[in-house]
C-alpha positions in Angstrom: 8.7 9.4 -14.0 10.7 6.5 -15.8 8.6 3.6 -16.4 10.6 0.1 -17.9 9.9 -3.1 -18.0 12.2 -5.9 -16.2 12.0 -8.1 -18.9 14.1 -6.0 -21.2 15.6 -3.2 -19.4 15.1 0.8 -18.7 14.2 2.9 -21.0 17.0 5.3 -22.2 15.2 8.5 -22.9 15.1 11.3 -21.0 11.0 11.1 -20.5 8.8 8.6 -19.3 9.1 5.9 -21.9 8.2 2.1 -21.9 11.2 0.1 -23.0 8.9 -2.8 -25.2 11.7 -5.6 -26.7 14.5 -3.4 -26.5 12.8 -0.6 -28.4 11.4 3.0 -26.4 8.1 3.9 -26.7 7.1 7.2 -25.7 
């Protein structure tokens, strides 16, 4: 499942991550 923040964009990692201020956290 992809988790993303619509304010900064989606994650670009092949696993569930949250994109925060342009950084991806798993």
